DOLUM-882716 format. One line per field, with one value per residue (C-alpha): residue in three letters; x, y, z. Coordinates in Angstrom, 1 decimal, always signed. Layout:
N
code	c(Ala:...) .
x	c(X:...) .
y	c(Y:...) .
z	c(Z:...) .
//
This chain:
393
code	c(Unk:Unk:Unk:Unk:Unk:Unk:Unk:Unk:Unk:Unk:Unk:Unk:Unk:Unk:Unk:Unk:Unk:Unk:Unk:Unk:Unk:Unk:Unk:Unk:Unk:Unk:Unk:Unk:Unk:Unk:Unk:Unk:Unk:Unk:Unk:Unk:Unk:Unk:Unk:Unk:Unk:Unk:Unk:Unk:Unk:Unk:Unk:Unk:Unk:Unk:Unk:Unk:Unk:Unk:Unk:Unk:Unk:Unk:Unk:Unk:Unk:Unk:Unk:Unk:Unk:Unk:Unk:Unk:Unk:Unk:Unk:Unk:Unk:Unk:Unk:Unk:Unk:Unk:Unk:Unk:Unk:Unk:Unk:Unk:Unk:Unk:Unk:Unk:Unk:Unk:Unk:Unk:Unk:Unk:Unk:Unk:Unk:Unk:Unk:Unk:Unk:Unk:Unk:Unk:Unk:Unk:Unk:Unk:Unk:Unk:Unk:Unk:Unk:Unk:Unk:Unk:Unk:Unk:Unk:Unk:Unk:Unk:Unk:Unk:Unk:Unk:Unk:Unk:Unk:Unk:Unk:Unk:Unk:Unk:Unk:Unk:Unk:Unk:Unk:Unk:Unk:Unk:Unk:Unk:Unk:Unk:Unk:Unk:Unk:Unk:Unk:Unk:Unk:Unk:Unk:Unk:Unk:Unk:Unk:Unk:Unk:Unk:Unk:Unk:Unk:Unk:Unk:Unk:Unk:Unk:Unk:Unk:Unk:Unk:Unk:Unk:Unk:Unk:Unk:Unk:Unk:Unk:Unk:Unk:Unk:Unk:Unk:Unk:Unk:Unk:Unk:Unk:Unk:Unk:Unk:Unk:Unk:Unk:Unk:Unk:Unk:Unk:Unk:Unk:Unk:Unk:Unk:Unk:Unk:Unk:Unk:Unk:Unk:Unk:Unk:Unk:Unk:Unk:Unk:Unk:Unk:Unk:Unk:Unk:Unk:Unk:Unk:Unk:Unk:Unk:Unk:Unk:Unk:Unk:Unk:Unk:Unk:Unk:Unk:Unk:Unk:Unk:Unk:Unk:Unk:Unk:Unk:Unk:Unk:Unk:Unk:Unk:Unk:Unk:Unk:Unk:Unk:Unk:Unk:Unk:Unk:Unk:Unk:Unk:Unk:Unk:Unk:Unk:Unk:Unk:Unk:Unk:Unk:Unk:Unk:Unk:Unk:Unk:Unk:Unk:Unk:Unk:Unk:Unk:Unk:Unk:Unk:Unk:Unk:Unk:Unk:Unk:Unk:Unk:Unk:Unk:Unk:Unk:Unk:Unk:Unk:Unk:Unk:Unk:Unk:Unk:Unk:Unk:Unk:Unk:Unk:Unk:Unk:Unk:Unk:Unk:Unk:Unk:Unk:Unk:Unk:Unk:Unk:Unk:Unk:Unk:Unk:Unk:Unk:Unk:Unk:Unk:Unk:Unk:Unk:Unk:Unk:Unk:Unk:Unk:Unk:Unk:Unk:Unk:Unk:Unk:Unk:Unk:Unk:Unk:Unk:Unk:Unk:Unk:Unk:Unk:Unk:Unk:Unk:Unk:Unk:Unk:Unk:Unk:Unk:Unk:Unk:Unk:Unk:Unk:Unk:Unk:Unk:Unk:Unk:Unk:Unk:Unk:Unk:Unk:Unk:Unk:Unk:Unk:Unk:Unk:Unk:Unk:Unk:Unk:Unk:Unk:Unk) .
x	c(+26.4:+24.1:+20.9:+19.5:+16.2:+16.3:+13.3:+12.3:+10.0:+12.9:+16.3:+18.2:+18.7:+20.1:+22.3:+23.7:+24.4:+26.3:+28.3:+29.2:+31.0:+33.0:+30.8:+31.2:+28.2:+27.1:+27.2:+25.5:+22.7:+22.2:+22.2:+19.8:+17.4:+17.5:+16.6:+13.6:+10.3:+7.6:+4.3:+1.7:-1.8:-2.5:-6.0:-7.5:-4.9:-5.7:-4.6:-1.6:-0.3:-0.9:+1.0:+3.9:+3.8:+4.2:+7.1:+8.9:+8.3:+9.1:+12.3:+13.3:+12.7:+9.5:+6.5:+3.5:+0.0:-2.7:-6.5:-8.8:-7.7:-5.5:-2.2:-0.2:+3.5:+6.0:+9.7:+12.7:+13.0:+16.0:+14.2:+11.0:+13.2:+14.5:+10.9:+9.9:+11.8:+9.4:+12.3:+13.3:+9.8:+8.0:+5.4:+2.3:+4.0:+5.4:+2.5:+2.4:+6.2:+5.7:+2.9:+4.8:+7.7:+5.5:+4.0:+7.3:+7.9:+10.6:+13.1:+11.3:+11.5:+13.9:+12.2:+8.7:+8.9:+6.6:+6.2:+8.4:+11.2:+11.6:+10.5:+13.0:+11.3:+14.1:+12.1:+8.4:+6.8:+3.8:+1.1:-0.8:-4.5:-5.7:-9.5:-11.0:-14.5:-17.6:-18.5:-15.5:-16.1:-13.8:-12.7:-15.3:-15.8:-12.9:-10.6:-12.1:-10.4:-6.9:-5.4:-7.0:-5.7:-2.2:-2.2:-3.3:-0.6:+2.0:+0.9:+1.1:+4.7:+5.8:+4.4:+6.6:+4.5:+6.6:+3.6:+0.3:-2.7:-5.4:-8.9:-12.0:-14.6:-15.5:-15.8:-17.5:-20.1:-23.7:-23.2:-25.8:-24.3:-21.2:-19.4:-19.4:-16.2:-16.6:-17.1:-14.2:-11.9:-13.1:-12.2:-8.8:-7.0:-6.4:-5.1:-2.7:-1.4:-0.9:+0.9:+3.3:+4.0:+4.6:+6.6:+8.3:+9.9:+6.8:+5.4:+1.6:-0.9:-4.4:-7.0:-9.5:-11.2:-11.8:-9.3:-10.1:-9.4:-6.2:-5.0:-5.7:-3.9:-0.9:-0.7:-0.4:+2.4:+0.9:+3.1:+0.8:-2.7:-4.5:-7.3:-9.5:-11.1:-7.7:-8.7:-12.2:-14.3:-12.8:-11.2:-9.2:-7.4:-4.6:-3.6:-3.5:-1.2:+1.0:+1.1:+2.2:+4.8:+3.0:+3.1:-0.1:-1.8:-4.1:-6.5:-8.6:-12.3:-15.5:-18.6:-19.7:-18.4:-21.4:-21.1:-17.4:-17.4:-20.3:-20.5:-22.7:-19.9:-18.0:-18.5:-15.0:-15.9:-14.3:-10.9:-10.5:-6.8:-7.0:-9.8:-7.8:-4.7:-6.6:-8.3:-5.2:-3.4:-6.1:-5.6:-1.9:-2.7:-4.8:-2.0:+0.6:-1.6:-1.9:+1.9:+2.2:+5.6:+5.9:+8.2:+5.4:+2.8:+2.0:-0.8:-3.3:-5.4:-8.3:-9.1:-12.8:-13.7:-16.0:-14.7:-16.4:-14.6:-13.5:-12.3:-10.2:-8.6:-7.7:-6.4:-4.4:-2.8:-1.9:-0.8:+2.6:+0.9:+0.4:+4.1:+3.9:+2.5:+6.0:+5.0:+5.3:+2.4:+0.5:-2.0:-4.7:-6.0:-6.6:-9.6:-11.2:-14.3:-12.3:-10.2:-13.4:-14.8:-11.7:-11.1:-14.7:-13.5:-15.3:-13.8:-12.1:-10.5:-8.8:-5.4:-3.4:-4.9:-4.0:-0.4:-0.2:-1.7:+0.9:+3.7:+2.3:+1.7:+5.4:+6.3:+4.0:+5.7:+3.9:+6.2:+3.7:+1.0:-1.9:-3.1:-4.9:-2.8:+0.7:+2.7:+1.4:+2.0:+5.5:+6.5:+5.2:+6.8:+10.1:+10.2:+9.2:+11.8:+14.5:+13.9:+13.8:+17.1:+18.7:+17.8:+19.4:+22.8) .
y	c(-19.6:-19.8:-17.8:-17.7:-15.9:-13.5:-13.2:-9.5:-9.6:-8.1:-6.6:-9.5:-11.6:-8.8:-7.6:-11.1:-11.5:-8.2:-9.1:-12.4:-10.4:-8.5:-5.4:-3.6:-4.1:-0.4:-0.1:-3.4:-2.4:+1.0:-0.6:-3.3:-0.7:+1.2:-1.9:-2.8:-2.2:+0.3:+1.0:+3.9:+4.3:+7.8:+9.2:+12.5:+13.1:+15.3:+14.4:+16.6:+14.9:+11.5:+12.2:+13.7:+10.8:+8.2:+10.2:+11.2:+8.1:+5.8:+7.7:+7.0:+3.3:+3.2:+1.0:+3.2:+1.9:+4.5:+4.9:+7.8:+9.8:+7.4:+5.6:+3.0:+3.8:+1.1:+0.6:+0.4:+2.8:+4.5:+5.2:+6.3:+8.7:+10.2:+10.7:+12.3:+15.5:+18.3:+20.6:+18.2:+17.1:+18.7:+21.3:+19.0:+16.5:+18.8:+18.2:+14.5:+14.2:+16.0:+13.7:+10.5:+11.7:+12.3:+8.8:+7.0:+5.2:+6.7:+4.6:+2.9:+4.6:+2.9:+3.9:+4.8:+7.5:+7.1:+8.8:+6.1:+5.9:+4.7:+1.3:-0.1:-1.3:-3.4:-6.5:-7.4:-5.6:-7.6:-5.6:-7.9:-7.2:-6.8:-6.2:-5.4:-5.3:-7.5:-7.5:-7.5:-9.6:-12.6:-12.3:-10.1:-10.9:-13.4:-11.0:-9.8:-7.6:-6.2:-9.5:-11.2:-8.5:-8.8:-12.5:-12.2:-9.5:-11.9:-14.5:-11.9:-11.0:-14.6:-15.1:-12.3:-9.1:-5.9:-3.6:-4.3:-2.5:-2.0:-1.4:-0.6:-0.2:-2.7:-1.8:-5.0:-5.1:-4.6:-2.9:-0.2:+1.9:+4.0:+3.3:+6.4:+8.1:+7.3:+3.6:+3.4:+5.1:+2.6:-0.3:+0.8:+3.1:+0.5:-1.9:+0.6:+1.5:-2.1:-2.9:+0.0:-0.9:-4.6:-3.9:-0.5:-0.9:-2.1:+0.0:+0.3:+1.5:+2.8:+1.8:+4.7:+7.4:+9.7:+12.3:+12.2:+8.4:+8.9:+11.7:+9.6:+6.6:+8.7:+10.3:+6.9:+5.6:+4.6:+5.6:+5.2:+6.1:+3.8:+5.8:+3.8:+7.0:+8.7:+11.8:+12.0:+11.2:+13.6:+16.9:+17.2:+13.9:+15.2:+17.9:+15.4:+13.1:+16.1:+17.5:+14.1:+13.4:+10.1:+7.7:+7.3:+4.7:+6.4:+3.8:+4.3:+4.1:+6.0:+7.1:+7.3:+5.0:+2.7:+2.2:+2.0:-1.8:-2.0:-1.7:+1.4:+3.6:+1.1:+2.8:+3.8:+4.4:+1.1:+2.0:+1.3:+1.8:+5.3:+6.1:+4.9:+6.8:+10.0:+9.8:+8.8:+11.7:+14.0:+12.5:+13.2:+16.8:+17.0:+15.5:+17.9:+20.9:+19.8:+19.4:+15.6:+14.9:+12.6:+10.1:+9.5:+8.3:+4.7:+4.1:+1.2:+0.5:-0.7:-4.1:-4.7:-1.2:+0.4:-2.2:-5.3:-8.6:-8.1:-4.6:-5.8:-8.5:-6.0:-3.5:-6.3:-7.3:-3.7:-2.8:-1.6:+1.3:+2.9:+3.2:+6.2:+8.1:+7.8:+6.2:+2.7:+0.4:-1.6:-4.2:-5.8:-8.9:-10.8:-13.1:-10.6:-11.3:-11.4:-14.3:-16.1:-15.6:-17.0:-20.0:-20.8:-20.9:-19.5:-16.5:-18.6:-20.8:-18.1:-17.7:-19.7:-17.7:-14.6:-15.7:-16.4:-13.0:-11.3:-13.0:-11.9:-8.4:-8.2:-8.9:-6.1:-3.6:-3.8:-3.7:-3.8:-6.5:-6.2:-9.7:-11.8:-15.0:-13.7:-16.9:-18.1:-14.7:-14.5:-17.9:-16.9:-13.5:-15.0:-17.0:-13.9:-11.8:-14.4:-14.6:-10.9:-10.6:-13.1:-11.0:-8.0:-9.7) .
z	c(-29.8:-26.8:-26.2:-22.6:-21.8:-18.9:-16.7:-16.3:-13.3:-11.4:-12.3:-10.8:-13.9:-16.1:-13.3:-12.8:-16.5:-16.6:-13.5:-15.1:-17.8:-15.2:-14.7:-11.4:-9.2:-9.1:-12.9:-13.3:-11.0:-12.7:-16.2:-15.1:-13.6:-16.9:-18.9:-16.6:-18.5:-17.8:-19.5:-19.2:-20.5:-21.7:-22.3:-23.4:-26.2:-29.2:-32.7:-32.6:-29.5:-30.8:-34.0:-32.1:-29.7:-32.5:-34.0:-30.9:-28.8:-31.7:-32.3:-28.7:-29.2:-27.2:-28.2:-28.9:-29.5:-30.2:-30.6:-31.2:-28.1:-26.2:-26.3:-24.5:-24.3:-23.2:-23.0:-20.8:-17.8:-19.4:-22.6:-20.7:-18.7:-21.9:-23.0:-19.7:-20.2:-21.1:-22.2:-25.0:-26.1:-29.0:-27.9:-28.2:-25.9:-23.2:-20.7:-21.6:-20.9:-17.6:-16.5:-17.5:-15.4:-12.4:-12.8:-12.9:-9.7:-7.5:-5.5:-2.6:+0.8:+3.2:+6.4:+7.8:+10.4:+13.4:+16.8:+18.4:+15.9:+12.3:+10.9:+8.4:+5.2:+3.7:+4.7:+5.1:+8.0:+9.5:+11.2:+13.5:+14.0:+17.6:+17.5:+20.8:+19.4:+19.8:+16.1:+13.8:+10.7:+11.5:+15.1:+16.9:+20.5:+20.7:+22.7:+26.0:+28.5:+28.7:+29.8:+26.8:+24.5:+25.9:+25.5:+21.9:+21.3:+22.6:+20.0:+17.3:+18.3:+18.5:+15.0:+13.6:+13.9:+14.1:+14.6:+16.6:+15.3:+18.0:+16.8:+18.8:+16.0:+13.4:+9.7:+8.8:+6.0:+7.1:+10.4:+11.3:+14.1:+14.6:+17.9:+20.2:+21.0:+24.7:+24.0:+21.6:+24.1:+26.8:+24.6:+23.3:+25.7:+28.4:+25.8:+24.3:+27.8:+28.7:+25.4:+25.8:+29.4:+28.7:+25.5:+25.7:+22.3:+20.5:+17.7:+18.4:+15.8:+16.7:+14.1:+14.3:+12.3:+15.3:+16.2:+19.9:+20.0:+18.0:+20.3:+23.5:+22.1:+20.9:+24.3:+25.9:+23.6:+20.3:+17.3:+14.3:+13.3:+10.9:+9.3:+7.0:+5.6:+4.8:+6.8:+5.3:+8.4:+10.9:+9.6:+12.8:+12.3:+10.0:+12.5:+15.4:+13.4:+12.4:+15.9:+17.4:+14.7:+14.3:+11.4:+9.5:+7.2:+4.7:+3.4:+0.3:+0.8:-0.2:+1.5:+5.1:+7.8:+7.6:+3.9:+3.2:+3.3:+0.9:-2.9:-2.8:-4.2:-6.3:-9.6:-10.9:-14.5:-15.5:-14.1:-10.4:-10.4:-11.8:-9.3:-6.3:-7.5:-7.9:-4.5:-2.6:-4.2:-2.9:+0.6:+0.3:-0.4:+2.7:+4.7:+3.3:+4.1:+7.7:+8.0:+8.0:+6.6:+3.6:+5.4:+7.9:+5.4:+4.3:+1.7:+1.7:-1.4:+0.7:-0.8:-0.3:+0.8:-1.8:-4.3:-5.7:-5.7:-9.3:-8.6:-5.6:-7.8:-10.5:-8.0:-6.3:-9.6:-10.5:-7.0:-8.4:-10.1:-6.7:-6.3:-8.5:-5.4:-3.8:-0.5:+1.0:+0.4:+3.1:+2.1:+4.2:+2.3:+5.5:+5.1:+2.7:+0.5:-2.7:-1.3:-0.3:-3.8:-5.4:-3.0:-2.0:+1.6:+4.7:+6.5:+9.2:+6.6:+4.5:+6.3:+3.8:+0.9:+2.9:+3.3:-0.5:-1.2:+1.0:-0.9:-4.2:-2.9:-1.9:-5.5:-6.6:-4.3:-0.9:+2.1:+5.0:+5.6:+8.0:+8.9:+11.5:+11.3:+11.6:+11.5:+8.2:+6.5:+8.0:+6.5:+3.0:+3.2:+4.3:+1.0:-1.0:+0.6:+0.2:-3.5:-3.8:-1.8:-4.2:-7.1:-5.4:-4.8) .
//
């Protein structure tokens, strides 16, 4: 007799074991997916629901841990799916079953639709940062003029970037003024035009919170809008995105534009993941109301934005929870404060930590990575993707 542990960080080990016994690949894949574990934290339960949960969940083979008005329910995906059927649950659990079903992560989206075609998401997509600002937190003032921007874009593309994100307004901590629309247009429009002219097939993103800037960039060939306020700052932004058929990155943040990088609104009642989930869900509702199609939306948890170092680390670790929202995830850990707090390194020395963070984020479900130092992130993500691909074969 031989007993071999199977690692469950992915479905690959179980699928491989089943195939070794002659199972057909499709059946092995489905069965391995059903075995993969899930867990949910339920709060606000009354005594009747708790008692029914222990009986019903336990009868399905789920692990159930309860308190005064809360429970943690864990088990395989197949057993959790059996639980998440309101029509079979006892009356006190019908709403609980419905909400668990809604929170179960769907199959990942294969493509991201943008105004210039779809971006495949079967491998890591690196979004290279092109700041044409005098005051960005790590590279402000280093890129001057259209020629300098083009040269930097070339280096991003050589390093492995698939998207170039052009920004004309810093969101660094401590800034005291909002850049005027006219000044932001002056900074970014010539760069977008030059990039599209030099690289007709390049997917260009415009990093802005102003609908007028987004509209001008989209008219000149940009394909994506990266809004760090997730449509909160400018009510017209959602309609601009929808009208252009553009892709959009909705980043979680709180507060006004001058405070989003601060800790002024970092109180999440002890549960930053739940807060981010709820507020991104609200942003998705705004997008839907404006006519932005679901396949155009990517979500960004906003590490460091209205989040302390500790909250950013927790959110990073639990990034996979955001997959329940049903949209591809982009992360922007590049040179962030939480990496500095962990490593003790200065801003300019955090690129290796950034690369490691990207690889770890891939394992947690992220598929797009916004970074300054593209080559280092590309190397780390190549390894992460190769290991993931191995588990899928």
